Kinemage of the C-alpha trace (Angstrom):
@kinemage 1
@onewidth
@group {chain A} dominant
@subgroup {mainchain}
@vectorlist {calphas} color= white
{ca met a 1} P 0.000 0.000 0.000
{ca lys a 2} L 1.034 3.590 -0.584
{ca ile a 3} L 2.169 5.781 2.288
{ca gln a 4} L -1.220 7.532 2.489
{ca glu a 5} L -2.998 4.178 2.919
{ca ala a 6} L -0.437 3.000 5.479
{ca ala a 7} L -0.942 6.209 7.454
{ca arg a 8} L -4.719 5.790 7.479
{ca leu a 9} L -4.473 2.130 8.510
{ca thr a 10} L -1.945 2.586 11.307
{ca gly a 11} L -2.766 6.056 12.610
{ca val a 12} L 0.874 7.067 12.089
{ca thr a 13} L 1.191 10.265 10.093
{ca glu a 14} L 2.839 10.346 6.673
{ca arg a 15} L 5.357 12.824 8.067
{ca thr a 16} L 6.313 10.357 10.802
{ca leu a 17} L 6.657 7.505 8.311
{ca arg a 18} L 8.951 9.630 6.148
{ca tyr a 19} L 10.986 10.560 9.216
{ca tyr a 20} L 11.293 6.893 10.239
{ca asp a 21} L 12.598 6.168 6.746
{ca arg a 22} L 15.108 9.024 6.911
{ca ile a 23} L 16.628 7.858 10.207
{ca gly a 24} L 16.781 4.216 9.115
{ca leu a 25} L 14.124 2.965 11.530
{ca leu a 26} L 11.476 1.879 9.008
{ca his a 27} L 12.258 1.828 5.328
{ca pro a 28} L 9.450 1.411 2.800
{ca ser a 29} L 9.228 -1.937 1.035
{ca gly a 30} L 9.604 -0.261 -2.328
{ca met a 31} L 8.846 2.804 -4.422
{ca thr a 32} L 6.434 3.429 -7.265
{ca glu a 33} L 7.665 4.885 -10.538
{ca ser a 34} L 6.178 8.184 -9.358
{ca gly a 35} L 8.261 8.097 -6.174
{ca tyr a 36} L 5.560 7.062 -3.698
{ca arg a 37} L 6.698 4.934 -0.767
{ca leu a 38} L 5.135 1.460 -0.594
{ca tyr a 39} L 4.619 -0.631 2.548
{ca asp a 40} L 4.000 -4.380 2.576
{ca glu a 41} L 3.002 -6.718 5.403
{ca asp a 42} L 6.580 -7.099 6.683
{ca ala a 43} L 6.993 -3.326 6.906
{ca leu a 44} L 3.714 -2.956 8.798
{ca arg a 45} L 4.733 -5.741 11.168
{ca arg a 46} L 7.976 -3.895 11.894
{ca leu a 47} L 5.997 -0.690 12.438
{ca gln a 48} L 3.811 -2.506 14.948
{ca gln a 49} L 6.922 -3.571 16.867
{ca ile a 50} L 8.208 0.003 16.801
{ca leu a 51} L 4.926 1.254 18.259
{ca phe a 52} L 5.086 -1.353 21.034
{ca phe a 53} L 8.545 -0.098 21.980
{ca arg a 54} L 7.298 3.493 21.848
{ca glu a 55} L 4.520 2.547 24.278
{ca leu a 56} L 7.262 1.444 26.651
{ca gly a 57} L 9.081 4.749 26.336
{ca phe a 58} L 12.079 3.660 24.232
{ca pro a 59} L 13.717 6.468 22.202
{ca leu a 60} L 13.847 5.974 18.442
{ca ala a 61} L 17.627 5.516 18.287
{ca gln a 62} L 17.441 2.651 20.784
{ca ile a 63} L 14.554 1.012 18.946
{ca arg a 64} L 16.504 1.046 15.697
{ca glu a 65} L 19.631 -0.460 17.253
{ca ile a 66} L 17.672 -3.144 19.138
{ca met a 67} L 15.493 -4.203 16.224
{ca asp a 68} L 18.405 -4.262 13.771
{ca ser a 69} L 20.513 -6.401 16.098
{ca pro a 70} L 21.231 -9.836 14.571
{ca gly a 71} L 20.082 -11.437 17.832
{ca tyr a 72} L 16.738 -9.624 18.012
{ca asp a 73} L 13.865 -12.030 18.752
{ca met a 74} L 10.549 -10.472 17.712
{ca asn a 75} L 8.401 -13.147 19.365
{ca glu a 76} L 10.225 -12.837 22.677
{ca ala a 77} L 9.878 -9.064 22.562
{ca leu a 78} L 6.162 -9.409 21.815
{ca arg a 79} L 5.669 -11.754 24.775
{ca arg a 80} L 7.246 -9.199 27.079
{ca his a 81} L 5.160 -6.421 25.565
{ca arg a 82} L 2.040 -8.479 26.262
{ca leu a 83} L 2.941 -8.973 29.928
{ca leu a 84} L 3.313 -5.228 30.398
{ca leu a 85} L 0.088 -4.473 28.548
{ca val a 86} L -1.811 -6.976 30.710
{ca ala a 87} L -0.417 -5.282 33.813
{ca glu a 88} L -1.571 -1.922 32.462
{ca arg a 89} L -5.016 -3.364 31.696
{ca asp a 90} L -5.344 -4.722 35.232
{ca arg a 91} L -4.459 -1.300 36.647
{ca leu a 92} L -7.098 0.375 34.465
{ca asn a 93} L -9.683 -2.223 35.488
{ca gly a 94} L -8.925 -1.352 39.103
{ca leu a 95} L -9.534 2.328 38.382
{ca ile a 96} L -12.801 1.550 36.582
{ca asp a 97} L -13.952 -0.581 39.497
{ca leu a 98} L -13.099 2.197 41.958
{ca ala a 99} L -15.041 4.734 39.872
{ca glu a 100} L -18.089 2.457 39.723
{ca arg a 101} L -18.070 1.871 43.483
{ca thr a 102} L -17.724 5.594 44.117
{ca leu a 103} L -20.708 6.307 41.837
{ca lys a 104} L -22.735 3.812 43.877
{ca gly a 105} L -22.001 5.860 46.979
{ca glu a 106} L -19.329 3.674 48.521
{ca asn a 107} L -16.860 5.721 50.540
{ca asp a 108} L -13.643 3.970 49.462
{ca met a 109} L -10.691 6.209 50.237
{ca ser a 110} L -8.114 3.717 48.900
{ca phe a 111} L -5.582 5.133 46.462
{ca asp a 112} L -3.939 1.813 45.557
{ca ala a 113} L -5.625 1.769 42.152
{ca phe a 114} L -3.708 4.912 41.146
{ca asp a 115} L -0.340 3.405 41.989
{ca arg a 116} L 1.627 2.595 38.812
{ca ser a 117} L 5.018 2.080 40.445
{ca gly a 118} L 4.822 -1.685 39.885
{ca ile a 119} L 4.264 -1.254 36.156
{ca asp a 120} L 7.023 1.333 35.941
{ca arg a 121} L 9.436 -1.071 37.646
{ca gln a 122} L 8.499 -3.809 35.161
{ca arg a 123} L 9.043 -1.446 32.250
{ca asp a 124} L 12.413 -0.310 33.577
{ca ala a 125} L 13.479 -3.920 34.120
{ca tyr a 126} L 12.417 -4.859 30.596
{ca ala a 127} L 14.174 -1.846 29.100
{ca glu a 128} L 17.392 -2.801 30.853
{ca glu a 129} L 17.063 -6.427 29.748
{ca ala a 130} L 16.379 -5.406 26.137
{ca arg a 131} L 19.431 -3.158 26.099
{ca arg a 132} L 21.544 -5.912 27.607
{ca arg a 133} L 20.300 -8.701 25.311
{ca trp a 134} L 19.890 -6.878 21.996
{ca gly a 135} L 21.788 -3.673 22.321
{ca gly a 136} L 24.436 -4.320 24.912
{ca thr a 137} L 27.455 -3.724 22.729
{ca asp a 138} L 30.002 -0.947 22.933
{ca ala a 139} L 28.948 0.166 19.462
{ca tyr a 140} L 25.315 0.357 20.547
{ca ala a 141} L 26.160 2.378 23.647
{ca glu a 142} L 28.335 4.757 21.641
{ca ser a 143} L 25.671 5.187 18.972
{ca glu a 144} L 23.000 5.807 21.599
{ca lys a 145} L 25.112 8.499 23.235
{ca lys a 146} L 26.187 10.145 19.978
{ca thr a 147} L 22.748 10.276 18.348
{ca ala a 148} L 20.795 11.256 21.472
{ca gly a 149} L 21.143 14.947 20.687
{ca tyr a 150} L 20.525 14.725 16.943
{ca gly a 151} L 17.696 16.928 15.724
{ca lys a 152} L 15.833 16.706 12.433
{ca glu a 153} L 18.400 18.872 10.613
{ca lys a 154} L 21.283 16.678 11.783
{ca trp a 155} L 19.464 13.489 10.816
{ca ala a 156} L 18.678 14.999 7.421
{ca ser a 157} L 22.375 15.843 6.931
{ca val a 158} L 23.476 12.336 7.937
{ca glu a 159} L 20.924 10.745 5.613
{ca glu a 160} L 21.872 13.056 2.739
{ca glu a 161} L 25.523 12.054 3.043
{ca ala a 162} L 24.563 8.368 3.134
{ca asp a 163} L 22.481 8.799 -0.028
{ca glu a 164} L 25.431 10.494 -1.741
{ca ile a 165} L 27.662 7.521 -0.929
{ca phe a 166} L 25.030 5.057 -2.156
{ca ala a 167} L 24.717 7.057 -5.373
{ca ala a 168} L 28.494 6.995 -5.819
{ca phe a 169} L 28.510 3.212 -5.422
{ca ala a 170} L 25.606 2.966 -7.892
{ca ala a 171} L 27.624 4.938 -10.439
{ca leu a 172} L 30.373 2.301 -10.191
{ca arg a 173} L 28.159 -0.738 -10.761
{ca gly a 174} L 29.902 -3.036 -13.197
{ca his a 175} L 33.317 -2.196 -11.759
{ca ala a 176} L 35.321 -4.783 -9.850
{ca pro a 177} L 34.930 -4.500 -6.056
{ca asp a 178} L 38.707 -4.284 -5.579
{ca glu a 179} L 39.170 -1.277 -7.877
{ca pro a 180} L 40.701 1.759 -6.119
{ca asp a 181} L 37.672 4.010 -6.675
{ca val a 182} L 35.332 1.405 -5.199
{ca gln a 183} L 37.610 0.759 -2.249
{ca ala a 184} L 37.855 4.497 -1.617
{ca leu a 185} L 34.061 4.579 -1.279
{ca val a 186} L 34.185 1.781 1.290
{ca ala a 187} L 36.634 3.832 3.328
{ca arg a 188} L 34.321 6.836 3.008
{ca trp a 189} L 31.362 4.725 4.186
{ca gln a 190} L 33.329 3.438 7.171
{ca ala a 191} L 34.257 7.008 8.079
{ca his a 192} L 30.616 8.090 7.749
{ca ile a 193} L 29.494 5.446 10.248
{ca thr a 194} L 32.323 6.254 12.648
{ca arg a 195} L 31.696 9.991 12.502
{ca asn a 196} L 27.920 9.782 12.939
{ca tyr a 197} L 27.236 6.599 14.944
{ca tyr a 198} L 30.084 4.569 16.455
{ca ala a 199} L 33.660 3.452 15.873
{ca cys a 200} L 33.206 1.215 12.841
{ca thr a 201} L 36.012 -1.340 13.009
{ca lys a 202} L 36.724 -3.669 10.125
{ca glu a 203} L 35.069 -6.464 12.092
{ca ile a 204} L 31.869 -4.456 12.462
{ca leu a 205} L 32.043 -3.258 8.860
{ca ala a 206} L 32.417 -6.836 7.608
{ca gly a 207} L 29.240 -7.826 9.464
{ca leu a 208} L 27.373 -4.869 8.005
{ca gly a 209} L 28.526 -5.772 4.511
{ca gln a 210} L 27.076 -9.255 4.868
{ca met a 211} L 23.801 -7.839 6.181
{ca tyr a 212} L 23.403 -5.511 3.186
{ca thr a 213} L 22.631 -8.501 0.971
{ca ala a 214} L 21.356 -11.031 3.534
{ca asp a 215} L 18.625 -8.724 4.893
{ca glu a 216} L 16.043 -7.798 2.277
{ca arg a 217} L 15.188 -4.517 4.019
{ca phe a 218} L 18.766 -3.261 3.817
{ca met a 219} L 19.168 -4.440 0.240
{ca gln a 220} L 16.012 -2.682 -0.906
{ca asn a 221} L 16.976 0.540 0.823
{ca ile a 222} L 20.462 0.629 -0.701
{ca asp a 223} L 19.235 -0.519 -4.113
{ca arg a 224} L 16.989 2.521 -4.324
{ca ala a 225} L 20.157 4.103 -5.711
{ca gly a 226} L 20.121 1.418 -8.405
{ca ala a 227} L 19.704 -2.349 -8.572
{ca gly a 228} L 22.943 -4.097 -7.687
{ca thr a 229} L 24.298 -1.302 -5.481
{ca ala a 230} L 23.955 -3.348 -2.289
{ca gln a 231} L 25.757 -6.285 -3.862
{ca leu a 232} L 28.653 -4.101 -4.965
{ca met a 233} L 28.906 -2.568 -1.486
{ca ser a 234} L 28.848 -5.994 0.140
{ca asp a 235} L 31.519 -7.392 -2.187
{ca ala a 236} L 33.696 -4.302 -1.885
{ca ile a 237} L 33.469 -4.313 1.908
{ca ala a 238} L 34.538 -7.972 1.973
{ca val a 239} L 37.643 -7.089 -0.049
{ca tyr a 240} L 38.367 -4.037 2.096
{ca cys a 241} L 38.086 -5.910 5.387
{ca ala a 242} L 40.234 -8.792 4.185
{ca lys a 243} L 43.251 -6.509 3.703
């Protein structure tokens, strides 16, 4: 479905969906010839997970790092989300019951139903566990710290530079991945990640290169610059990191 339809279905504004795309949190599944973003079932499922995390108070940068972690378990995350939502439902049921009894004239001066400290403790515990299990790397921590203060203008600048690098790779499709010009772009990409997110070692870069072709979402995003761009990046990164 087009972005307008996705916005109507999910209640998330088109502006927010475009922003999620720009910061790498939720890329569209494809683009029409006219340039409209398209969202399929997998994209909407990812959006649902994002909204669950937002309900728990996670910042967008953390959500992106957690969900893009190779070890991320969507079903396990959903089970934990459900536990917290049930706890919230039980608290609301307690408030409804108190309101009904008060309307009937019962003089119940208990304030226990308003207490949400238990839910807050569960949320804090889950947040810490999620960071530890899916985002507990030095790179994650560094990225979280570095991007915490990024505003829309900064994110737009970071994304613009990334698009320029993708376009430069696209222009070299058909070239061998070990050619100097291609390898120079890999070095530029590594520097871009290091400057804007975290120290991108060759070990980390090698893992990213594999993900660019193994994960359909990454491949589609990079290949918006031109079909085969992701494959060239992946191959060139493998050469670069083997040196």
